[in-house]
PyMOL CGO cylinders between C-alpha atoms (Angstrom):
from pymol import cmd
from pymol.cgo import CYLINDER

trace = [
    CYLINDER, 81.24, 92.08, 99.53, 84.42, 90.45, 98.29, 0.3, 1, 1, 1, 1, 1, 1,
    CYLINDER, 84.42, 90.45, 98.29, 82.41, 88.24, 95.92, 0.3, 1, 1, 1, 1, 1, 1,
    CYLINDER, 82.41, 88.24, 95.92, 80.12, 91.03, 94.65, 0.3, 1, 1, 1, 1, 1, 1,
    CYLINDER, 80.12, 91.03, 94.65, 80.32, 92.34, 91.10, 0.3, 1, 1, 1, 1, 1, 1,
    CYLINDER, 80.32, 92.34, 91.10, 82.63, 95.26, 90.36, 0.3, 1, 1, 1, 1, 1, 1,
    CYLINDER, 82.63, 95.26, 90.36, 79.59, 97.43, 89.63, 0.3, 1, 1, 1, 1, 1, 1,
    CYLINDER, 79.59, 97.43, 89.63, 78.07, 96.63, 93.01, 0.3, 1, 1, 1, 1, 1, 1,
    CYLINDER, 78.07, 96.63, 93.01, 81.35, 97.34, 94.80, 0.3, 1, 1, 1, 1, 1, 1,
    CYLINDER, 81.35, 97.34, 94.80, 81.78, 100.65, 92.99, 0.3, 1, 1, 1, 1, 1, 1,
    CYLINDER, 81.78, 100.65, 92.99, 78.33, 101.82, 94.10, 0.3, 1, 1, 1, 1, 1, 1,
    CYLINDER, 78.33, 101.82, 94.10, 79.22, 101.17, 97.73, 0.3, 1, 1, 1, 1, 1, 1,
    CYLINDER, 79.22, 101.17, 97.73, 82.66, 102.76, 97.34, 0.3, 1, 1, 1, 1, 1, 1,
    CYLINDER, 82.66, 102.76, 97.34, 80.96, 105.83, 95.83, 0.3, 1, 1, 1, 1, 1, 1,
    CYLINDER, 80.96, 105.83, 95.83, 78.57, 106.00, 98.82, 0.3, 1, 1, 1, 1, 1, 1,
    CYLINDER, 78.57, 106.00, 98.82, 81.52, 105.82, 101.21, 0.3, 1, 1, 1, 1, 1, 1,
    CYLINDER, 81.52, 105.82, 101.21, 83.33, 108.52, 99.23, 0.3, 1, 1, 1, 1, 1, 1,
    CYLINDER, 83.33, 108.52, 99.23, 80.29, 110.81, 99.44, 0.3, 1, 1, 1, 1, 1, 1,
    CYLINDER, 80.29, 110.81, 99.44, 80.24, 110.40, 103.22, 0.3, 1, 1, 1, 1, 1, 1,
    CYLINDER, 80.24, 110.40, 103.22, 83.97, 111.17, 103.33, 0.3, 1, 1, 1, 1, 1, 1,
    CYLINDER, 83.97, 111.17, 103.33, 83.43, 114.32, 101.27, 0.3, 1, 1, 1, 1, 1, 1,
    CYLINDER, 83.43, 114.32, 101.27, 80.77, 115.35, 103.80, 0.3, 1, 1, 1, 1, 1, 1,
    CYLINDER, 80.77, 115.35, 103.80, 83.38, 115.10, 106.55, 0.3, 1, 1, 1, 1, 1, 1,
    CYLINDER, 83.38, 115.10, 106.55, 82.21, 111.79, 108.03, 0.3, 1, 1, 1, 1, 1, 1,
    CYLINDER, 82.21, 111.79, 108.03, 84.80, 109.57, 109.70, 0.3, 1, 1, 1, 1, 1, 1,
    CYLINDER, 84.80, 109.57, 109.70, 85.87, 106.54, 107.67, 0.3, 1, 1, 1, 1, 1, 1,
    CYLINDER, 85.87, 106.54, 107.67, 87.73, 103.70, 109.39, 0.3, 1, 1, 1, 1, 1, 1,
    CYLINDER, 87.73, 103.70, 109.39, 89.72, 101.30, 107.21, 0.3, 1, 1, 1, 1, 1, 1,
    CYLINDER, 89.72, 101.30, 107.21, 91.52, 98.36, 108.80, 0.3, 1, 1, 1, 1, 1, 1,
    CYLINDER, 91.52, 98.36, 108.80, 93.34, 95.32, 107.52, 0.3, 1, 1, 1, 1, 1, 1,
    CYLINDER, 93.34, 95.32, 107.52, 91.11, 92.26, 107.79, 0.3, 1, 1, 1, 1, 1, 1,
    CYLINDER, 91.11, 92.26, 107.79, 92.50, 89.45, 109.93, 0.3, 1, 1, 1, 1, 1, 1,
    CYLINDER, 92.50, 89.45, 109.93, 91.59, 86.69, 107.45, 0.3, 1, 1, 1, 1, 1, 1,
    CYLINDER, 91.59, 86.69, 107.45, 94.99, 86.69, 105.79, 0.3, 1, 1, 1, 1, 1, 1,
    CYLINDER, 94.99, 86.69, 105.79, 93.27, 87.45, 102.47, 0.3, 1, 1, 1, 1, 1, 1,
    CYLINDER, 93.27, 87.45, 102.47, 94.28, 90.86, 101.06, 0.3, 1, 1, 1, 1, 1, 1,
    CYLINDER, 94.28, 90.86, 101.06, 91.13, 92.49, 102.41, 0.3, 1, 1, 1, 1, 1, 1,
    CYLINDER, 91.13, 92.49, 102.41, 90.09, 95.46, 104.52, 0.3, 1, 1, 1, 1, 1, 1,
    CYLINDER, 90.09, 95.46, 104.52, 87.13, 96.35, 106.67, 0.3, 1, 1, 1, 1, 1, 1,
    CYLINDER, 87.13, 96.35, 106.67, 85.56, 99.74, 106.04, 0.3, 1, 1, 1, 1, 1, 1,
    CYLINDER, 85.56, 99.74, 106.04, 83.25, 101.29, 108.63, 0.3, 1, 1, 1, 1, 1, 1,
    CYLINDER, 83.25, 101.29, 108.63, 81.32, 104.55, 108.43, 0.3, 1, 1, 1, 1, 1, 1,
    CYLINDER, 81.32, 104.55, 108.43, 77.82, 105.61, 109.40, 0.3, 1, 1, 1, 1, 1, 1,
    CYLINDER, 77.82, 105.61, 109.40, 75.58, 102.62, 108.48, 0.3, 1, 1, 1, 1, 1, 1,
    CYLINDER, 75.58, 102.62, 108.48, 78.09, 101.05, 106.07, 0.3, 1, 1, 1, 1, 1, 1,
    CYLINDER, 78.09, 101.05, 106.07, 80.22, 98.21, 107.43, 0.3, 1, 1, 1, 1, 1, 1,
    CYLINDER, 80.22, 98.21, 107.43, 81.92, 96.09, 104.78, 0.3, 1, 1, 1, 1, 1, 1,
    CYLINDER, 81.92, 96.09, 104.78, 84.75, 93.65, 104.16, 0.3, 1, 1, 1, 1, 1, 1,
    CYLINDER, 84.75, 93.65, 104.16, 86.19, 94.10, 100.70, 0.3, 1, 1, 1, 1, 1, 1,
    CYLINDER, 86.19, 94.10, 100.70, 89.26, 93.11, 98.74, 0.3, 1, 1, 1, 1, 1, 1,
    CYLINDER, 89.26, 93.11, 98.74, 92.10, 95.59, 98.50, 0.3, 1, 1, 1, 1, 1, 1,
    CYLINDER, 92.10, 95.59, 98.50, 92.53, 95.16, 94.76, 0.3, 1, 1, 1, 1, 1, 1,
    CYLINDER, 92.53, 95.16, 94.76, 89.05, 96.34, 93.73, 0.3, 1, 1, 1, 1, 1, 1,
    CYLINDER, 89.05, 96.34, 93.73, 89.21, 99.24, 96.19, 0.3, 1, 1, 1, 1, 1, 1,
    CYLINDER, 89.21, 99.24, 96.19, 92.58, 100.34, 94.79, 0.3, 1, 1, 1, 1, 1, 1,
    CYLINDER, 92.58, 100.34, 94.79, 91.32, 100.01, 91.20, 0.3, 1, 1, 1, 1, 1, 1,
    CYLINDER, 91.32, 100.01, 91.20, 88.25, 102.10, 92.05, 0.3, 1, 1, 1, 1, 1, 1,
    CYLINDER, 88.25, 102.10, 92.05, 90.48, 104.79, 93.62, 0.3, 1, 1, 1, 1, 1, 1,
    CYLINDER, 90.48, 104.79, 93.62, 92.79, 104.91, 90.58, 0.3, 1, 1, 1, 1, 1, 1,
    CYLINDER, 92.79, 104.91, 90.58, 89.75, 105.24, 88.31, 0.3, 1, 1, 1, 1, 1, 1,
    CYLINDER, 89.75, 105.24, 88.31, 88.42, 108.15, 90.40, 0.3, 1, 1, 1, 1, 1, 1,
    CYLINDER, 88.42, 108.15, 90.40, 91.82, 109.88, 90.31, 0.3, 1, 1, 1, 1, 1, 1,
    CYLINDER, 91.82, 109.88, 90.31, 91.97, 109.55, 86.51, 0.3, 1, 1, 1, 1, 1, 1,
    CYLINDER, 91.97, 109.55, 86.51, 88.44, 110.98, 86.25, 0.3, 1, 1, 1, 1, 1, 1,
    CYLINDER, 88.44, 110.98, 86.25, 89.53, 113.89, 88.43, 0.3, 1, 1, 1, 1, 1, 1,
    CYLINDER, 89.53, 113.89, 88.43, 86.99, 113.30, 91.18, 0.3, 1, 1, 1, 1, 1, 1,
]
cmd.load_cgo(trace, "trace")
């Protein structure tokens, strides 16, 4: 997922956020690659993504008030 478009990443991040809002457990761990990346696991979603796009998505959501 690290190489996916920002739009594609945001869709997945939104899906994960919806699961979180439903009370589902979300596990986020530092990825062992040395690249600034994390693994995110919940329900049927298991991804490796870069920290920067995830942080940018979160800041955008906070500014939107969601």
